[in-house]
Structures are given as C-alpha cells and as structure tokens.
C-alpha positions, 0 to 999 in steps of 0.5 A: 479501481479499474479491473480490480477484484475488491475485498467482500466487504468493500461496497460496490465502486464504479468501474471507470474505463482507460485506455492504458491502464499504467499511464492511467496510474503514472498520471494519477500517482505522479499528480498525489505525490506532488499535491503530498509534498512526496518526493520519490525517485523516478526508478521508485514513483515507476516501480510502484506505477508497475505494481498498480499495474499489476495487481488491478488484475486480480490472478496477481494479487489473490491465490489459489486456495479451495474457497477459491481466489483469497489473500495468502497472511503476510504471516504466511508469507513472511514465513515462506521467505525466511525458510527458503532455500535460495537467496533468490527466492527468500528476495521473491518471497520478502518482495511479494510480502512487501508489494502485497503489504502495500497495495492492499494497506494503500487501496484498501484500508477502508476495508480493515475497519472490521478486522482485528489485522488492521493497516498498521500492522501490514505497514510495518510487515511490508516496510520490514520485507523491503528492508530486510530485501534492500539490504540483501541486494545491497550486498551483491549486484542488485545495488539499483533496486536495493536503493529502489527497495530501502525507498519503499521502506523508508517511506512506506507509509506516506507511499500508503497515503498516496496509494488511498488518494489515488484509490479515492479521489472519486469517493465520498467519506460517511460518519464511520468513513471520518471516524476510521479516518481518525483510528487511521491517524492514531495507529499510524500518524497518516498526514493525509488522514490528519488533513481529510480530518480536519478538512471535514471539520474533525480537529484532532486530539493533539499527540505524538503523531500530531502533525508540525 
C-alpha cells in the first residue's frame, strides 16, 4: 500500500506512486464494493476511504514506544476506552479500536499466519467497538455518525473482505497463502476467501460457513 509501513513479518511490496491518495482509495474501494456486491451507505464508504487515507501515514496507525513505533494491543485499547474519565474520551477510544481493527484485518490479514492473535479476533473486537459506539451516539446528537458505525459493525467482516481485495489487487498467492485463505474461511466465513479458493481450484469442504 502506498506510504504504509508494513509489519515486520510482511514481505516487502513495490510502492506504486499515486497523485492523490484519497482518490486512489475511493476509486479502488468503490470498484471492489461493486464487484463483491456489498452495498454500503455513501457516508460509510466515505468514512472507510478517509480511514484508509489517514492510516496510509504510519505515524497515524502506529504509536511510539521505547522499542519504536508499534500497534497497541487491542485489549489495551479496549481497557483504556472503558476506563476513560469522560464520555467523549470513551467514544474516541472505541472509534480508535474499531478503526485499527478494520484496517489491520483488511490490510495485514496474511501477516497473522504466524501470530497467536488471528484475524477473527480483530473482526470481533472491531465490530463490538463500533456497535458500542453506535449505541452511545444514538442517544445523543450524533445520530448520523451512529448510523455509520452501526453499518460498520453489521458489515465488518464483508468490509474486511473488501479491504483484502484493495490490498491484494496485484498479489499472487503461494501454496502457503492458499492454506491461509482456507484457515481464514474456516474462522470467519469470508466469502471472498471462499471464492478465491474455488478460483484457485480448491473446493472447501461444506461447513456452516459455506456461501449459499
């Protein structure tokens, strides 16, 4: 992804220069949503585009630490949000948790293969954060934003699929990646992983996740 610092485990990728990063993400995401037949409200699509543009700058995604820039563990983000002294701080903490979970699950899914915490954990944490945020905002003046966060919570996993495609549009899958796609499908029911497996000649065994 242009301008984004990759996790240490990820293989280096070619940087593609673009004139306008926001337009790049807007055009790519819109095309992916159409191909995946995923309908979201304009405000939600705009929110995700802005999120991708923001996190394209590594300093917005990573946080400073004595060991260098790092991603704060999701459970720590959740604890800080729940222990916040004000409603505003709690909402900002939940939003950060949802945003980071969506971005990382969408763009770094392959890097989870060697970690104990997997993509389904990020999907669960991010979806719950957005859902709690939507419920909190619905009781106040932020009803429009509440609708955006409610849709992000409801469609979190399909949106992760969409971001996977934005991230991997020029990526060729190895045998190891095929096994990883199968694992992601088993864990999350990812329709995109299922379709890629079928396209690559792999016929996943029927399960509760098999798309109808």
